[in-house]
All heavy atoms as TSV, in Angstrom:
chain	resi	resn	atom	element	x	y	z
A	1	VAL	N	N	9.183	-18.019	0.610
A	1	VAL	CA	C	8.496	-16.779	0.945
A	1	VAL	C	C	7.146	-17.084	1.583
A	1	VAL	O	O	6.795	-16.526	2.591
A	1	VAL	CB	C	8.315	-15.897	-0.301
A	1	VAL	CG1	C	7.414	-14.728	-0.022
A	1	VAL	CG2	C	9.645	-15.420	-0.810
A	2	TYR	N	N	6.393	-18.000	1.002
A	2	TYR	CA	C	5.047	-18.253	1.510
A	2	TYR	C	C	5.068	-18.907	2.881
A	2	TYR	O	O	4.171	-18.708	3.668
A	2	TYR	CB	C	4.257	-19.109	0.526
A	2	TYR	CG	C	4.243	-18.501	-0.856
A	2	TYR	CD1	C	4.692	-19.207	-1.950
A	2	TYR	CD2	C	3.811	-17.194	-1.040
A	2	TYR	CE1	C	4.703	-18.636	-3.208
A	2	TYR	CE2	C	3.828	-16.621	-2.303
A	2	TYR	CZ	C	4.271	-17.343	-3.370
A	2	TYR	OH	O	4.283	-16.775	-4.609
A	3	SER	N	N	6.127	-19.645	3.189
A	3	SER	CA	C	6.207	-20.282	4.499
A	3	SER	C	C	6.342	-19.258	5.612
A	3	SER	O	O	6.072	-19.551	6.759
A	3	SER	CB	C	7.382	-21.259	4.549
A	3	SER	OG	O	8.590	-20.559	4.372
A	4	GLU	N	N	6.749	-18.042	5.276
A	4	GLU	CA	C	6.879	-16.976	6.266
A	4	GLU	C	C	5.573	-16.195	6.420
A	4	GLU	O	O	5.540	-15.161	7.069
A	4	GLU	CB	C	8.011	-16.037	5.867
A	4	GLU	CG	C	9.362	-16.703	5.886
A	4	GLU	CD	C	10.468	-15.754	5.508
A	4	GLU	OE1	O	10.344	-14.548	5.767
A	4	GLU	OE2	O	11.466	-16.224	4.953
A	5	GLY	N	N	4.513	-16.656	5.795
A	5	GLY	CA	C	3.216	-16.005	5.946
A	5	GLY	C	C	2.951	-14.895	4.944
A	5	GLY	O	O	2.007	-14.136	5.099
A	6	MET	N	N	3.761	-14.767	3.928
A	6	MET	CA	C	3.570	-13.703	2.949
A	6	MET	C	C	2.509	-14.132	1.946
A	6	MET	O	O	2.641	-15.176	1.319
A	6	MET	CB	C	4.895	-13.425	2.246
A	6	MET	CG	C	4.820	-12.343	1.200
A	6	MET	SD	S	4.110	-10.758	1.701
A	6	MET	CE	C	4.882	-10.433	3.236
A	7	PRO	N	N	1.476	-13.337	1.770
A	7	PRO	CA	C	0.438	-13.680	0.792
A	7	PRO	C	C	1.003	-13.727	-0.627
A	7	PRO	O	O	1.895	-12.980	-0.981
A	7	PRO	CB	C	-0.568	-12.550	0.921
A	7	PRO	CG	C	-0.263	-11.865	2.191
A	7	PRO	CD	C	1.181	-12.125	2.490
A	8	GLN	N	N	0.476	-14.624	-1.404
A	8	GLN	CA	C	0.921	-14.759	-2.789
A	8	GLN	C	C	0.700	-13.480	-3.578
A	8	GLN	O	O	1.493	-13.147	-4.449
A	8	GLN	CB	C	0.191	-15.913	-3.461
A	8	GLN	CG	C	0.618	-17.261	-2.965
A	8	GLN	CD	C	-0.088	-18.398	-3.691
A	8	GLN	OE1	O	-0.927	-18.165	-4.539
A	8	GLN	NE2	N	0.269	-19.611	-3.344
A	9	ALA	N	N	-0.334	-12.737	-3.266
A	9	ALA	CA	C	-0.635	-11.509	-4.006
A	9	ALA	C	C	0.501	-10.504	-3.896
A	9	ALA	O	O	0.862	-9.854	-4.878
A	9	ALA	CB	C	-1.930	-10.895	-3.499
A	10	VAL	N	N	1.100	-10.380	-2.720
A	10	VAL	CA	C	2.197	-9.432	-2.539
A	10	VAL	C	C	3.400	-9.863	-3.363
A	10	VAL	O	O	4.065	-9.045	-4.001
A	10	VAL	CB	C	2.568	-9.291	-1.040
A	10	VAL	CG1	C	3.811	-8.445	-0.866
A	10	VAL	CG2	C	1.409	-8.699	-0.273
A	11	GLU	N	N	3.693	-11.142	-3.369
A	11	GLU	CA	C	4.815	-11.644	-4.167
A	11	GLU	C	C	4.562	-11.401	-5.651
A	11	GLU	O	O	5.468	-11.019	-6.386
A	11	GLU	CB	C	5.029	-13.133	-3.901
A	11	GLU	CG	C	6.228	-13.702	-4.591
A	11	GLU	CD	C	7.556	-13.141	-4.118
A	11	GLU	OE1	O	7.599	-12.468	-3.081
A	11	GLU	OE2	O	8.556	-13.369	-4.806
A	12	LEU	N	N	3.336	-11.574	-6.096
A	12	LEU	CA	C	3.015	-11.322	-7.507
A	12	LEU	C	C	3.188	-9.851	-7.857
A	12	LEU	O	O	3.678	-9.514	-8.937
A	12	LEU	CB	C	1.599	-11.793	-7.823
A	12	LEU	CG	C	1.411	-13.306	-7.811
A	12	LEU	CD1	C	-0.070	-13.643	-7.980
A	12	LEU	CD2	C	2.238	-13.975	-8.892
A	13	ILE	N	N	2.807	-8.975	-6.945
A	13	ILE	CA	C	3.002	-7.535	-7.179
A	13	ILE	C	C	4.484	-7.246	-7.328
A	13	ILE	O	O	4.911	-6.547	-8.238
A	13	ILE	CB	C	2.400	-6.704	-6.032
A	13	ILE	CG1	C	0.883	-6.788	-6.064
A	13	ILE	CG2	C	2.859	-5.254	-6.120
A	13	ILE	CD1	C	0.211	-6.231	-4.833
A	14	ARG	N	N	5.287	-7.806	-6.437
A	14	ARG	CA	C	6.726	-7.578	-6.478
A	14	ARG	C	C	7.320	-8.085	-7.794
A	14	ARG	O	O	8.146	-7.420	-8.410
A	14	ARG	CB	C	7.423	-8.271	-5.307
A	14	ARG	CG	C	8.893	-7.938	-5.199
A	14	ARG	CD	C	9.549	-8.686	-4.048
A	14	ARG	NE	N	9.658	-10.094	-4.311
A	14	ARG	CZ	C	10.587	-10.654	-5.092
A	14	ARG	NH1	N	11.473	-9.906	-5.684
A	14	ARG	NH2	N	10.622	-11.954	-5.268
A	15	LEU	N	N	6.894	-9.233	-8.252
A	15	LEU	CA	C	7.426	-9.808	-9.478
A	15	LEU	C	C	6.986	-9.046	-10.722
A	15	LEU	O	O	7.672	-9.071	-11.737
A	15	LEU	CB	C	6.995	-11.271	-9.597
A	15	LEU	CG	C	7.625	-12.214	-8.577
A	15	LEU	CD1	C	6.996	-13.592	-8.697
A	15	LEU	CD2	C	9.127	-12.280	-8.743
A	16	ASN	N	N	5.866	-8.349	-10.654
A	16	ASN	CA	C	5.355	-7.626	-11.814
A	16	ASN	C	C	5.856	-6.195	-11.919
A	16	ASN	O	O	5.458	-5.477	-12.820
A	16	ASN	CB	C	3.824	-7.629	-11.810
A	16	ASN	CG	C	3.276	-8.975	-12.209
A	16	ASN	OD1	O	3.809	-9.643	-13.078
A	16	ASN	ND2	N	2.204	-9.388	-11.559
A	17	LEU	N	N	6.727	-5.780	-11.025
A	17	LEU	CA	C	7.273	-4.426	-11.107
A	17	LEU	C	C	8.191	-4.338	-12.322
A	17	LEU	O	O	9.000	-5.220	-12.568
A	17	LEU	CB	C	8.056	-4.081	-9.847
A	17	LEU	CG	C	7.224	-3.923	-8.582
A	17	LEU	CD1	C	8.141	-3.744	-7.389
A	17	LEU	CD2	C	6.284	-2.747	-8.698
A	18	HIS	N	N	8.046	-3.291	-13.082
A	18	HIS	CA	C	8.888	-3.106	-14.262
A	18	HIS	C	C	10.281	-2.671	-13.829
A	18	HIS	O	O	10.448	-1.984	-12.830
A	18	HIS	CB	C	8.282	-2.053	-15.191
A	18	HIS	CG	C	6.922	-2.429	-15.683
A	18	HIS	ND1	N	6.723	-3.464	-16.560
A	18	HIS	CD2	C	5.698	-1.930	-15.403
A	18	HIS	CE1	C	5.427	-3.577	-16.814
A	18	HIS	NE2	N	4.784	-2.662	-16.123
A	19	SER	N	N	11.277	-3.041	-14.603
A	19	SER	CA	C	12.655	-2.719	-14.246
A	19	SER	C	C	12.871	-1.210	-14.140
A	19	SER	O	O	13.681	-0.753	-13.357
A	19	SER	CB	C	13.628	-3.319	-15.248
A	19	SER	OG	O	13.386	-2.830	-16.537
A	20	LYS	N	N	12.146	-0.418	-14.916
A	20	LYS	CA	C	12.298	1.036	-14.827
A	20	LYS	C	C	11.799	1.572	-13.482
A	20	LYS	O	O	12.155	2.660	-13.082
A	20	LYS	CB	C	11.557	1.726	-15.970
A	20	LYS	CG	C	10.047	1.589	-15.893
A	20	LYS	CD	C	9.348	2.329	-17.006
A	20	LYS	CE	C	7.847	2.153	-16.826
A	20	LYS	NZ	N	7.081	3.048	-17.598
A	21	ASP	N	N	10.983	0.787	-12.778
A	21	ASP	CA	C	10.469	1.196	-11.474
A	21	ASP	C	C	11.423	0.855	-10.337
A	21	ASP	O	O	11.157	1.181	-9.202
A	21	ASP	CB	C	9.120	0.519	-11.199
A	21	ASP	CG	C	8.053	0.955	-12.182
A	21	ASP	OD1	O	8.158	2.080	-12.695
A	21	ASP	OD2	O	7.125	0.163	-12.426
A	22	HIS	N	N	12.524	0.197	-10.646
A	22	HIS	CA	C	13.457	-0.248	-9.618
A	22	HIS	C	C	14.496	0.825	-9.334
A	22	HIS	O	O	15.641	0.717	-9.724
A	22	HIS	CB	C	14.136	-1.553	-10.040
A	22	HIS	CG	C	13.217	-2.718	-9.977
A	22	HIS	ND1	N	13.215	-3.603	-8.936
A	22	HIS	CD2	C	12.249	-3.138	-10.816
A	22	HIS	CE1	C	12.304	-4.526	-9.152
A	22	HIS	NE2	N	11.696	-4.254	-10.292
A	23	LYS	N	N	14.101	1.874	-8.660
A	23	LYS	CA	C	15.035	2.898	-8.220
A	23	LYS	C	C	15.731	2.342	-6.987
A	23	LYS	O	O	15.194	1.508	-6.278
A	23	LYS	CB	C	14.288	4.173	-7.851
A	23	LYS	CG	C	13.450	4.735	-8.964
A	23	LYS	CD	C	12.574	5.842	-8.445
A	23	LYS	CE	C	11.530	6.195	-9.479
A	23	LYS	NZ	N	10.445	6.956	-8.904
A	24	SER	N	N	16.910	2.808	-6.729
A	24	SER	CA	C	17.613	2.334	-5.551
A	24	SER	C	C	18.072	3.537	-4.746
A	24	SER	O	O	18.559	4.511	-5.303
A	24	SER	CB	C	18.801	1.480	-5.952
A	24	SER	OG	O	19.384	0.905	-4.815
A	25	VAL	N	N	17.898	3.442	-3.450
A	25	VAL	CA	C	18.355	4.500	-2.558
A	25	VAL	C	C	19.529	3.964	-1.754
A	25	VAL	O	O	19.658	2.765	-1.537
A	25	VAL	CB	C	17.227	5.002	-1.627
A	25	VAL	CG1	C	16.123	5.654	-2.413
A	25	VAL	CG2	C	16.685	3.890	-0.777
A	26	SER	N	N	20.387	4.867	-1.319
A	26	SER	CA	C	21.566	4.463	-0.553
A	26	SER	C	C	21.168	4.086	0.871
A	26	SER	O	O	20.081	4.427	1.342
A	26	SER	CB	C	22.580	5.601	-0.521
A	26	SER	OG	O	22.082	6.673	0.264
A	27	SER	N	N	22.067	3.410	1.554
A	27	SER	CA	C	21.783	3.014	2.938
A	27	SER	C	C	21.626	4.234	3.839
A	27	SER	O	O	20.837	4.216	4.779
A	27	SER	CB	C	22.872	2.089	3.476
A	27	SER	OG	O	24.120	2.731	3.462
A	28	SER	N	N	22.345	5.320	3.543
A	28	SER	CA	C	22.183	6.531	4.354
A	28	SER	C	C	20.806	7.154	4.137
A	28	SER	O	O	20.200	7.682	5.078
A	28	SER	CB	C	23.291	7.545	4.063
A	28	SER	OG	O	23.262	7.947	2.718
A	29	GLU	N	N	20.286	7.056	2.903
A	29	GLU	CA	C	18.938	7.553	2.639
A	29	GLU	C	C	17.899	6.681	3.339
A	29	GLU	O	O	16.933	7.203	3.906
A	29	GLU	CB	C	18.665	7.586	1.138
A	29	GLU	CG	C	19.445	8.649	0.404
A	29	GLU	CD	C	19.282	8.571	-1.097
A	29	GLU	OE1	O	19.434	7.467	-1.659
A	29	GLU	OE2	O	19.013	9.625	-1.704
A	30	VAL	N	N	18.092	5.367	3.327
A	30	VAL	CA	C	17.192	4.463	4.033
A	30	VAL	C	C	17.166	4.827	5.510
A	30	VAL	O	O	16.094	4.955	6.117
A	30	VAL	CB	C	17.612	2.981	3.834
A	30	VAL	CG1	C	16.828	2.071	4.771
A	30	VAL	CG2	C	17.424	2.558	2.394
A	31	ASN	N	N	18.343	5.036	6.099
A	31	ASN	CA	C	18.422	5.399	7.523
A	31	ASN	C	C	17.713	6.716	7.800
A	31	ASN	O	O	17.039	6.864	8.824
A	31	ASN	CB	C	19.879	5.473	7.987
A	31	ASN	CG	C	20.530	4.114	8.025
A	31	ASN	OD1	O	19.866	3.092	8.176
A	31	ASN	ND2	N	21.847	4.091	7.868
A	32	LEU	N	N	17.852	7.682	6.899
A	32	LEU	CA	C	17.180	8.970	7.067
A	32	LEU	C	C	15.664	8.794	7.034
A	32	LEU	O	O	14.944	9.332	7.874
A	32	LEU	CB	C	17.622	9.947	5.978
A	32	LEU	CG	C	16.930	11.308	5.981
A	32	LEU	CD1	C	17.211	12.059	7.277
A	32	LEU	CD2	C	17.368	12.121	4.788
A	33	PHE	N	N	15.171	8.013	6.076
A	33	PHE	CA	C	13.733	7.780	5.986
A	33	PHE	C	C	13.208	7.080	7.233
A	33	PHE	O	O	12.131	7.406	7.735
A	33	PHE	CB	C	13.391	6.955	4.739
A	33	PHE	CG	C	13.667	7.677	3.444
A	33	PHE	CD1	C	14.167	6.984	2.354
A	33	PHE	CD2	C	13.434	9.032	3.313
A	33	PHE	CE1	C	14.418	7.628	1.156
A	33	PHE	CE2	C	13.689	9.691	2.121
A	33	PHE	CZ	C	14.184	8.992	1.038
A	34	VAL	N	N	13.971	6.128	7.741
A	34	VAL	CA	C	13.563	5.415	8.962
A	34	VAL	C	C	13.517	6.378	10.142
A	34	VAL	O	O	12.594	6.326	10.956
A	34	VAL	CB	C	14.500	4.213	9.230
A	34	VAL	CG1	C	14.251	3.620	10.601
A	34	VAL	CG2	C	14.327	3.152	8.152
A	35	GLN	N	N	14.486	7.282	10.219
A	35	GLN	CA	C	14.498	8.291	11.286
A	35	GLN	C	C	13.260	9.187	11.205
A	35	GLN	O	O	12.621	9.482	12.220
A	35	GLN	CB	C	15.737	9.180	11.167
A	35	GLN	CG	C	16.833	8.848	12.114
A	35	GLN	CD	C	17.948	9.881	12.002
A	35	GLN	OE1	O	18.222	10.415	10.918
A	35	GLN	NE2	N	18.594	10.144	13.113
A	36	ILE	N	N	12.931	9.630	10.011
A	36	ILE	CA	C	11.759	10.491	9.814
A	36	ILE	C	C	10.496	9.742	10.219
A	36	ILE	O	O	9.627	10.290	10.909
A	36	ILE	CB	C	11.678	10.981	8.357
A	36	ILE	CG1	C	12.845	11.924	8.057
A	36	ILE	CG2	C	10.337	11.656	8.081
A	36	ILE	CD1	C	13.013	12.266	6.586
A	37	ALA	N	N	10.383	8.491	9.800
A	37	ALA	CA	C	9.212	7.689	10.147
A	37	ALA	C	C	9.127	7.479	11.657
A	37	ALA	O	O	8.044	7.552	12.239
A	37	ALA	CB	C	9.265	6.345	9.432
A	38	SER	N	N	10.257	7.257	12.291
A	38	SER	CA	C	10.285	7.067	13.744
A	38	SER	C	C	9.866	8.333	14.482
A	38	SER	O	O	9.387	8.270	15.616
A	38	SER	CB	C	11.688	6.663	14.202
A	38	SER	OG	O	12.046	5.425	13.649
A	39	GLY	N	N	10.049	9.480	13.831
A	39	GLY	CA	C	9.646	10.755	14.406
A	39	GLY	C	C	8.153	11.000	14.319
A	39	GLY	O	O	7.661	12.017	14.791
A	40	GLY	N	N	7.403	10.074	13.688
A	40	GLY	CA	C	5.955	10.193	13.663
A	40	GLY	C	C	5.341	10.511	12.318
A	40	GLY	O	O	4.128	10.683	12.221
A	41	ASP	N	N	6.131	10.595	11.271
A	41	ASP	CA	C	5.582	10.876	9.943
A	41	ASP	C	C	4.962	9.594	9.385
A	41	ASP	O	O	5.659	8.702	8.904
A	41	ASP	CB	C	6.671	11.397	9.013
A	41	ASP	CG	C	6.124	11.917	7.689
A	41	ASP	OD1	O	5.222	11.265	7.121
A	41	ASP	OD2	O	6.598	12.971	7.236
A	42	THR	N	N	3.645	9.496	9.456
A	42	THR	CA	C	2.956	8.274	9.061
A	42	THR	C	C	3.016	8.027	7.551
A	42	THR	O	O	3.001	6.883	7.120
A	42	THR	CB	C	1.490	8.286	9.522
A	42	THR	OG1	O	0.840	9.445	8.993
A	42	THR	CG2	C	1.402	8.293	11.042
A	43	GLY	N	N	3.085	9.072	6.758
A	43	GLY	CA	C	3.197	8.906	5.312
A	43	GLY	C	C	4.514	8.246	4.930
A	43	GLY	O	O	4.554	7.333	4.108
A	44	VAL	N	N	5.586	8.708	5.554
A	44	VAL	CA	C	6.897	8.116	5.296
A	44	VAL	C	C	6.937	6.694	5.844
A	44	VAL	O	O	7.476	5.788	5.206
A	44	VAL	CB	C	8.025	8.987	5.904
A	44	VAL	CG1	C	9.371	8.285	5.809
A	44	VAL	CG2	C	8.083	10.332	5.202
A	45	ALA	N	N	6.339	6.483	7.015
A	45	ALA	CA	C	6.306	5.141	7.608
A	45	ALA	C	C	5.589	4.153	6.680
A	45	ALA	O	O	6.051	3.023	6.486
A	45	ALA	CB	C	5.633	5.180	8.971
A	46	ALA	N	N	4.478	4.573	6.101
A	46	ALA	CA	C	3.735	3.708	5.185
A	46	ALA	C	C	4.549	3.419	3.928
A	46	ALA	O	O	4.580	2.282	3.439
A	46	ALA	CB	C	2.401	4.354	4.818
A	47	ALA	N	N	5.225	4.428	3.414
A	47	ALA	CA	C	6.045	4.252	2.216
A	47	ALA	C	C	7.206	3.290	2.486
A	47	ALA	O	O	7.522	2.432	1.660
A	47	ALA	CB	C	6.573	5.600	1.730
A	48	ILE	N	N	7.833	3.432	3.650
A	48	ILE	CA	C	8.934	2.536	4.023
A	48	ILE	C	C	8.410	1.113	4.198
A	48	ILE	O	O	9.032	0.151	3.740
A	48	ILE	CB	C	9.613	3.018	5.310
A	48	ILE	CG1	C	10.392	4.295	5.038
A	48	ILE	CG2	C	10.533	1.948	5.882
A	48	ILE	CD1	C	10.950	4.930	6.278
A	49	GLY	N	N	7.275	0.981	4.848
A	49	GLY	CA	C	6.690	-0.344	5.050
A	49	GLY	C	C	6.431	-1.051	3.732
A	49	GLY	O	O	6.714	-2.243	3.581
A	50	LYS	N	N	5.923	-0.314	2.769
A	50	LYS	CA	C	5.661	-0.883	1.442
A	50	LYS	C	C	6.957	-1.375	0.802
A	50	LYS	O	O	7.014	-2.461	0.234
A	50	LYS	CB	C	5.006	0.167	0.552
A	50	LYS	CG	C	4.846	-0.258	-0.888
A	50	LYS	CD	C	4.322	0.887	-1.734
A	50	LYS	CE	C	4.400	0.556	-3.209
A	50	LYS	NZ	N	4.044	1.710	-4.029
A	51	ARG	N	N	7.999	-0.572	0.917
A	51	ARG	CA	C	9.273	-0.942	0.303
A	51	ARG	C	C	9.902	-2.149	0.978
A	51	ARG	O	O	10.454	-3.014	0.320
A	51	ARG	CB	C	10.208	0.259	0.287
A	51	ARG	CG	C	9.808	1.213	-0.826
A	51	ARG	CD	C	10.228	2.649	-0.569
A	51	ARG	NE	N	9.815	3.512	-1.654
A	51	ARG	CZ	C	8.593	3.990	-1.824
A	51	ARG	NH1	N	7.632	3.669	-0.976
A	51	ARG	NH2	N	8.295	4.774	-2.835
A	52	TYR	N	N	9.813	-2.209	2.310
A	52	TYR	CA	C	10.303	-3.402	3.013
A	52	TYR	C	C	9.456	-4.624	2.648
A	52	TYR	O	O	9.985	-5.713	2.470
A	52	TYR	CB	C	10.277	-3.210	4.522
A	52	TYR	CG	C	11.504	-2.551	5.092
A	52	TYR	CD1	C	11.408	-1.389	5.845
A	52	TYR	CD2	C	12.776	-3.096	4.904
A	52	TYR	CE1	C	12.536	-0.796	6.384
A	52	TYR	CE2	C	13.904	-2.505	5.438
A	52	TYR	CZ	C	13.782	-1.353	6.180
A	52	TYR	OH	O	14.895	-0.767	6.718
A	53	LEU	N	N	8.172	-4.453	2.546
A	53	LEU	CA	C	7.280	-5.554	2.219
A	53	LEU	C	C	7.602	-6.147	0.852
A	53	LEU	O	O	7.662	-7.360	0.685
A	53	LEU	CB	C	5.825	-5.080	2.253
A	53	LEU	CG	C	4.760	-6.116	1.926
A	53	LEU	CD1	C	4.710	-7.180	3.025
A	53	LEU	CD2	C	3.402	-5.448	1.782
A	54	LEU	N	N	7.820	-5.265	-0.122
A	54	LEU	CA	C	8.063	-5.706	-1.487
A	54	LEU	C	C	9.542	-5.914	-1.805
A	54	LEU	O	O	9.873	-6.510	-2.818
A	54	LEU	CB	C	7.459	-4.708	-2.475
A	54	LEU	CG	C	5.945	-4.519	-2.365
A	54	LEU	CD1	C	5.478	-3.410	-3.291
A	54	LEU	CD2	C	5.218	-5.819	-2.643
A	55	GLY	N	N	10.424	-5.385	-0.967
A	55	GLY	CA	C	11.854	-5.513	-1.226
A	55	GLY	C	C	12.291	-4.738	-2.456
A	55	GLY	O	O	12.948	-5.266	-3.335
A	56	ILE	N	N	11.908	-3.459	-2.503
A	56	ILE	CA	C	12.212	-2.635	-3.679
A	56	ILE	C	C	12.965	-1.371	-3.288
A	56	ILE	O	O	13.003	-0.996	-2.122
A	56	ILE	CB	C	10.926	-2.247	-4.447
A	56	ILE	CG1	C	9.949	-1.494	-3.544
A	56	ILE	CG2	C	10.270	-3.468	-5.055
A	56	ILE	CD1	C	8.734	-0.928	-4.276
A	57	GLU	N	N	13.536	-0.728	-4.283
A	57	GLU	CA	C	14.168	0.591	-4.161
A	57	GLU	C	C	15.245	0.652	-3.088
A	57	GLU	O	O	15.342	1.621	-2.346
A	57	GLU	CB	C	13.107	1.665	-3.942
A	57	GLU	CG	C	12.136	1.777	-5.089
A	57	GLU	CD	C	11.089	2.849	-4.893
A	57	GLU	OE1	O	11.171	3.630	-3.940
A	57	GLU	OE2	O	10.168	2.889	-5.728
A	58	GLY	N	N	16.066	-0.364	-3.008
A	58	GLY	CA	C	17.169	-0.353	-2.056
A	58	GLY	C	C	16.828	-0.914	-0.692
A	58	GLY	O	O	17.692	-1.000	0.179
A	59	PHE	N	N	15.585	-1.290	-0.461
A	59	PHE	CA	C	15.161	-1.877	0.808
A	59	PHE	C	C	15.157	-3.395	0.674
A	59	PHE	O	O	14.497	-3.933	-0.216
A	59	PHE	CB	C	13.754	-1.404	1.194
A	59	PHE	CG	C	13.690	0.036	1.605
A	59	PHE	CD1	C	13.723	1.042	0.662
A	59	PHE	CD2	C	13.598	0.375	2.940
A	59	PHE	CE1	C	13.656	2.373	1.042
A	59	PHE	CE2	C	13.525	1.706	3.331
A	59	PHE	CZ	C	13.569	2.711	2.372
A	60	LYS	N	N	15.894	-4.077	1.539
A	60	LYS	CA	C	15.897	-5.539	1.523
A	60	LYS	C	C	14.535	-6.025	2.010
A	60	LYS	O	O	13.986	-5.491	2.974
A	60	LYS	CB	C	16.999	-6.054	2.440
A	60	LYS	CG	C	17.124	-7.543	2.433
A	60	LYS	CD	C	18.256	-7.998	3.312
A	60	LYS	CE	C	18.276	-9.510	3.329
A	60	LYS	NZ	N	19.191	-10.021	4.319
A	61	GLN	N	N	13.969	-7.024	1.348
A	61	GLN	CA	C	12.656	-7.525	1.733
A	61	GLN	C	C	12.713	-8.069	3.168
A	61	GLN	O	O	13.523	-8.918	3.481
A	61	GLN	CB	C	12.201	-8.611	0.770
A	61	GLN	CG	C	10.725	-8.941	0.912
A	61	GLN	CD	C	10.253	-9.841	-0.220
A	61	GLN	OE1	O	10.992	-10.656	-0.730
A	61	GLN	NE2	N	9.005	-9.657	-0.613
A	62	ASP	N	N	11.883	-7.482	4.020
A	62	ASP	CA	C	11.888	-7.825	5.438
A	62	ASP	C	C	10.465	-7.637	5.973
A	62	ASP	O	O	10.019	-6.512	6.174
A	62	ASP	CB	C	12.862	-6.939	6.199
A	62	ASP	CG	C	13.015	-7.297	7.651
A	62	ASP	OD1	O	12.056	-7.834	8.259
A	62	ASP	OD2	O	14.101	-7.038	8.206
A	63	TYR	N	N	9.778	-8.759	6.182
A	63	TYR	CA	C	8.379	-8.697	6.583
A	63	TYR	C	C	8.196	-8.127	7.981
A	63	TYR	O	O	7.197	-7.468	8.257
A	63	TYR	CB	C	7.735	-10.074	6.469
A	63	TYR	CG	C	7.957	-10.685	5.114
A	63	TYR	CD1	C	8.583	-11.913	4.966
A	63	TYR	CD2	C	7.565	-10.013	3.960
A	63	TYR	CE1	C	8.813	-12.457	3.707
A	63	TYR	CE2	C	7.790	-10.546	2.704
A	63	TYR	CZ	C	8.410	-11.769	2.598
A	63	TYR	OH	O	8.627	-12.288	1.361
A	64	HIS	N	N	9.156	-8.346	8.842
A	64	HIS	CA	C	9.052	-7.825	10.206
A	64	HIS	C	C	9.232	-6.309	10.220
A	64	HIS	O	O	8.530	-5.604	10.947
A	64	HIS	CB	C	10.054	-8.502	11.124
A	64	HIS	CG	C	9.836	-9.987	11.247
A	64	HIS	ND1	N	8.763	-10.504	11.927
A	64	HIS	CD2	C	10.514	-11.029	10.738
A	64	HIS	CE1	C	8.793	-11.833	11.844
A	64	HIS	NE2	N	9.857	-12.171	11.118
A	65	GLN	N	N	10.156	-5.792	9.429
A	65	GLN	CA	C	10.355	-4.350	9.334
A	65	GLN	C	C	9.152	-3.684	8.648
A	65	GLN	O	O	8.858	-2.526	8.923
A	65	GLN	CB	C	11.622	-4.026	8.534
A	65	GLN	CG	C	12.899	-4.339	9.258
A	65	GLN	CD	C	13.231	-3.287	10.271
A	65	GLN	OE1	O	12.523	-3.078	11.246
A	65	GLN	NE2	N	14.321	-2.603	10.046
A	66	ALA	N	N	8.498	-4.397	7.763
A	66	ALA	CA	C	7.367	-3.823	7.020
A	66	ALA	C	C	6.200	-3.497	7.946
A	66	ALA	O	O	5.397	-2.626	7.648
A	66	ALA	CB	C	6.916	-4.793	5.938
A	67	LYS	N	N	6.106	-4.185	9.060
A	67	LYS	CA	C	5.012	-3.933	9.995
A	67	LYS	C	C	5.231	-2.609	10.613
A	67	LYS	O	O	4.684	-1.891	11.155
A	67	LYS	CB	C	4.951	-5.006	11.062
A	67	LYS	CG	C	4.590	-6.357	10.502
A	67	LYS	CD	C	4.577	-7.374	11.591
A	67	LYS	CE	C	4.340	-8.759	11.059
A	67	LYS	NZ	N	4.307	-9.761	12.087
């Protein structure tokens, strides 16, 4: 993870998430959120970026998508 430029602090945040916080959304919901964010909703875009960054709630960890 660190070789890809990910700060250790972000990885520590991800590891400290409690299991009860691990909600999962379906791939169709992920696609819907991405569509909304692409339409200009900055709040949704920020929320999606966080989930991609941390790899939580049904979003596969992807640093490029998080940007």
